[in-house]
C-alpha positions as CSV (number, residue, x, y, z in Angstrom):
1,M,11.6,-21.6,-19.1
2,R,10.3,-18.1,-20.3
3,F,7.2,-15.8,-20.0
4,S,6.0,-12.6,-22.0
5,S,2.9,-10.8,-22.6
6,L,1.7,-9.2,-25.8
7,G,-0.6,-7.0,-23.8
8,S,-3.2,-6.9,-21.3
9,G,-5.9,-5.4,-20.8
10,S,-9.9,-5.1,-21.5
11,E,-8.4,-3.7,-25.2
12,G,-6.7,-7.3,-25.8
13,N,-4.7,-9.6,-24.2
14,A,-2.2,-13.1,-24.9
15,L,0.6,-14.0,-23.2
16,V,3.4,-16.8,-24.5
17,V,5.2,-19.2,-22.5
18,E,8.1,-20.6,-23.6
19,A,10.0,-24.0,-22.6
20,G,12.8,-25.7,-24.9
21,Q,11.5,-25.4,-28.6
22,T,7.9,-25.2,-27.1
23,R,6.0,-21.7,-27.5
24,L,2.4,-21.5,-26.6
25,L,0.4,-18.2,-27.3
26,L,-2.5,-18.0,-23.9
27,D,-5.6,-16.2,-25.4
28,C,-5.7,-13.5,-28.4
29,G,-7.2,-10.7,-28.3
30,F,-5.3,-9.0,-30.7
31,S,-6.3,-8.9,-34.5
32,A,-4.6,-11.5,-36.4
33,R,-2.1,-8.2,-37.9
34,E,-1.5,-7.0,-34.5
35,T,-0.3,-10.2,-32.2
36,Q,1.6,-10.7,-35.5
37,S,2.9,-7.4,-35.0
38,R,3.5,-7.9,-31.4
39,L,5.3,-11.4,-31.8
40,A,7.8,-10.0,-33.6
41,R,8.4,-6.9,-30.6
42,I,9.6,-10.1,-28.4
43,G,11.3,-11.9,-31.8
44,L,8.8,-14.5,-33.0
45,T,7.0,-15.3,-35.1
46,P,3.3,-16.7,-35.7
47,D,4.8,-20.2,-37.3
48,Q,7.3,-20.8,-34.1
49,L,4.1,-21.3,-31.9
50,N,2.9,-24.7,-30.8
51,A,-0.7,-24.1,-30.0
52,I,-3.1,-21.1,-28.4
53,L,-4.5,-21.9,-25.2
54,V,-7.5,-19.8,-24.5
55,T,-9.1,-18.9,-21.1
56,H,-12.4,-17.9,-22.1
57,E,-15.0,-16.6,-24.7
58,H,-14.9,-12.9,-23.4
59,A,-13.7,-10.4,-26.8
60,D,-10.2,-9.3,-25.2
61,H,-9.2,-13.0,-24.7
62,I,-10.6,-14.5,-27.9
63,G,-11.6,-12.0,-30.5
64,G,-8.5,-13.1,-32.3
65,V,-7.9,-16.8,-31.6
66,F,-9.5,-18.0,-34.6
67,E,-8.6,-15.9,-37.0
68,F,-4.9,-15.9,-36.3
69,A,-5.5,-19.5,-35.3
70,R,-6.9,-20.1,-39.1
71,R,-3.9,-18.0,-41.0
72,H,-0.7,-20.0,-39.3
73,G,-2.0,-23.3,-39.4
74,I,-2.2,-23.4,-34.9
75,P,-4.0,-26.0,-33.5
76,V,-6.2,-24.4,-30.0
77,W,-7.1,-25.5,-27.1
78,L,-10.4,-24.6,-24.9
79,S,-13.1,-25.6,-22.5
80,H,-15.8,-27.2,-24.3
81,G,-18.2,-24.4,-22.6
82,T,-16.1,-21.8,-24.3
83,L,-16.4,-23.3,-27.6
84,E,-19.8,-23.4,-27.5
85,A,-20.2,-19.6,-25.9
86,Q,-18.1,-18.6,-29.4
87,R,-20.2,-21.0,-31.5
88,E,-23.2,-19.1,-30.2
89,A,-21.9,-15.4,-31.1
90,D,-20.6,-16.9,-34.1
91,P,-21.4,-20.3,-35.5
92,A,-18.4,-20.4,-37.7
93,A,-15.4,-19.1,-36.2
94,D,-13.9,-22.1,-35.3
95,A,-14.4,-23.6,-39.2
96,G,-10.9,-24.9,-40.5
97,V,-9.6,-25.0,-37.1
98,D,-7.8,-27.9,-35.7
99,L,-9.1,-27.6,-31.5
100,T,-8.9,-30.0,-28.9
101,L,-11.0,-29.7,-25.4
102,L,-9.8,-29.5,-22.1
103,H,-11.1,-30.5,-18.4
104,A,-10.5,-28.7,-15.1
105,D,-7.9,-30.4,-13.1
106,E,-6.7,-32.5,-15.8
107,A,-3.3,-32.0,-16.8
108,F,-2.0,-31.9,-20.0
109,S,1.6,-31.6,-21.9
110,I,2.3,-30.2,-25.3
111,G,6.2,-30.5,-26.2
112,A,7.9,-29.9,-23.2
113,L,5.4,-28.0,-21.2
114,E,2.7,-29.4,-19.1
115,M,0.1,-27.4,-18.0
116,L,-2.7,-27.4,-15.1
117,P,-6.1,-26.1,-16.3
118,F,-8.4,-24.8,-13.2
119,T,-11.5,-23.2,-12.8
120,V,-12.6,-19.3,-11.5
121,P,-15.9,-17.3,-10.5
122,H,-16.2,-15.8,-13.7
123,D,-19.1,-14.4,-16.0
124,A,-18.0,-16.6,-18.7
125,R,-19.0,-19.9,-19.7
126,E,-16.5,-22.5,-18.4
127,P,-13.6,-20.4,-17.9
128,L,-10.1,-22.0,-17.0
129,H,-7.2,-20.5,-16.1
130,F,-4.1,-22.3,-15.7
131,V,-0.4,-23.0,-14.5
132,F,2.4,-23.7,-16.5
133,S,5.2,-26.5,-15.8
134,D,8.4,-27.5,-17.5
135,G,9.1,-29.9,-14.9
136,A,11.4,-28.1,-12.6
137,R,9.9,-24.4,-12.4
138,R,6.4,-23.3,-12.3
139,L,4.3,-20.4,-13.9
140,G,0.8,-19.3,-12.8
141,V,-1.8,-17.1,-14.8
142,L,-5.0,-15.4,-13.6
143,T,-5.7,-12.5,-15.3
144,D,-10.1,-12.2,-14.8
145,T,-11.8,-13.8,-11.9
146,G,-14.5,-11.6,-9.2
147,C,-12.8,-13.3,-6.3
148,S,-10.4,-15.9,-4.7
149,T,-11.0,-19.6,-3.9
150,P,-9.9,-22.0,-1.8
151,H,-9.1,-23.7,-4.7
152,I,-7.2,-21.0,-6.6
153,E,-4.9,-20.3,-3.4
154,K,-3.9,-24.4,-3.4
155,T,-3.2,-24.1,-6.9
156,L,-0.7,-21.0,-7.3
157,S,0.9,-21.7,-3.6
158,G,4.5,-22.9,-4.5
159,L,4.8,-20.9,-8.0
160,D,7.9,-19.4,-9.1
161,A,6.3,-16.4,-11.3
162,L,2.6,-14.9,-11.3
163,V,1.1,-12.8,-13.3
164,L,-2.0,-12.3,-11.0
165,E,-4.9,-9.5,-12.3
166,T,-5.5,-5.7,-10.3
167,N,-7.9,-4.8,-12.5
168,H,-9.2,-1.9,-10.7
169,D,-9.2,0.4,-7.2
170,L,-12.6,0.2,-5.8
171,D,-12.9,3.9,-4.5
172,M,-12.2,4.8,-8.3
173,L,-14.6,2.6,-9.8
174,W,-17.6,3.4,-7.6
175,N,-16.2,7.2,-8.1
176,S,-16.6,6.5,-12.1
177,D,-18.4,7.7,-14.6
178,Y,-19.6,3.5,-15.6
179,P,-23.3,2.7,-15.2
180,Q,-24.1,1.4,-12.1
181,S,-24.9,-2.2,-13.6
182,L,-21.4,-2.2,-15.2
183,K,-19.8,-1.3,-11.6
184,M,-21.8,-3.8,-10.1
185,R,-20.5,-6.5,-12.3
186,I,-17.2,-5.4,-12.2
187,A,-16.7,-5.4,-8.4
188,G,-19.0,-8.4,-8.3
189,R,-18.1,-11.8,-7.3
190,L,-18.3,-13.3,-11.0
191,G,-16.4,-10.1,-12.4
192,H,-12.7,-8.9,-11.8
193,L,-10.4,-8.8,-8.7
194,D,-9.6,-4.9,-7.0
195,N,-6.3,-4.3,-5.6
196,K,-7.0,-5.3,-2.6
197,A,-8.4,-8.7,-3.0
198,S,-5.8,-9.2,-5.1
199,G,-3.0,-8.7,-2.7
200,A,-5.0,-10.9,-0.1
201,L,-4.9,-13.6,-2.8
202,L,-1.2,-13.2,-2.8
203,A,-0.8,-13.0,0.9
204,A,-2.6,-16.5,1.2
205,L,-0.1,-18.5,-0.9
206,D,2.7,-19.9,-0.1
207,R,5.4,-17.4,-2.0
208,S,8.5,-19.3,-0.7
209,R,9.6,-19.9,-4.5
210,L,8.3,-16.7,-6.3
211,K,10.9,-14.3,-8.4
212,H,8.6,-12.9,-10.7
213,V,4.9,-11.3,-9.2
214,I,3.2,-9.0,-12.7
215,A,0.3,-7.1,-12.0
216,A,-2.1,-8.0,-15.1
217,H,-5.3,-6.8,-16.8
218,L,-5.4,-2.8,-15.0
219,S,-8.2,-0.9,-15.7
220,R,-7.1,2.5,-18.0
221,K,-10.0,4.6,-15.9
222,N,-9.8,2.8,-12.7
223,N,-6.3,1.6,-11.6
224,T,-2.9,3.0,-11.6
225,P,0.4,1.3,-11.7
226,S,1.4,2.5,-8.3
227,L,-1.7,1.7,-6.6
228,A,-1.7,-2.1,-8.1
229,C,2.2,-2.3,-7.3
230,A,1.4,-1.1,-4.1
231,A,-1.1,-3.5,-2.9
232,L,0.9,-6.6,-4.3
233,A,4.1,-5.3,-2.9
234,G,2.4,-4.8,1.0
235,A,1.3,-8.8,0.6
236,L,5.2,-9.6,-0.7
237,G,7.1,-7.2,2.3
238,C,8.6,-5.7,-0.7
239,E,9.1,-2.3,-2.5
240,P,6.7,-1.2,-4.9
241,E,8.9,-1.4,-7.5
242,W,9.7,-5.1,-7.6
243,V,6.0,-6.1,-8.6
244,A,5.7,-5.4,-12.2
245,I,3.0,-4.3,-14.6
246,A,1.5,-6.3,-17.8
247,D,0.5,-3.0,-19.8
248,Q,-2.4,-2.7,-22.6
249,D,0.1,-1.3,-25.6
250,Q,3.3,-3.1,-24.6
251,G,3.0,-5.6,-22.4
252,F,6.5,-6.8,-20.6
253,D,9.5,-8.3,-22.1
254,W,10.7,-11.6,-21.7
255,R,11.0,-13.4,-17.8
256,E,13.0,-16.1,-17.0
257,I,12.8,-18.6,-14.2
């Protein structure tokens, strides 16, 4: 089992998970052309993808999903709330796309991978994040949530790998030139995790099996890789260099579990 990010941040998100001959794309916040280019960078073509899973309807996660799926004949899996929110914004967005609706805490399989969708507090209609498993190893991805919950911590305990949001440093956010309303949204319980909150979430997990921890969805203006890595390293009791970064431009290359 392995995974790779095509890019992570407010300008677009996409991550590939692979087990055997099964390859799934989690979110697609880039244009169809850009997504194809980023896939090529990790040695894949669109026809090698079995499905696209969608976390929620914000443009940096869903912006390219339906165009890319339609162009390449790839089925899309998402929650009812995410689909309805997207249809309100664009009634014809999903025309011609093979859709499957997901429900929180109901595991499902596609090829060699099993996924468990779980709910998170975020300002979207029905956001779902995912734990992926090939039956022996587990990868968790949590990139958009305003705070942790006991359910999140239970779901993400005992993983082999974790991609975890470290969106902002609180001091940098409050001192930024963002409008006050945007600062409040980002820092609120339905917004995004700051470095300290991400570290606390990580510290609350069973970390005994973790081989990879990736800091993701970093703000270009209100965070730095060194601050994000230091926060997660503090929870892990390791050197900051051990924590990897999911970069907006490059994502990260394949990681084997």
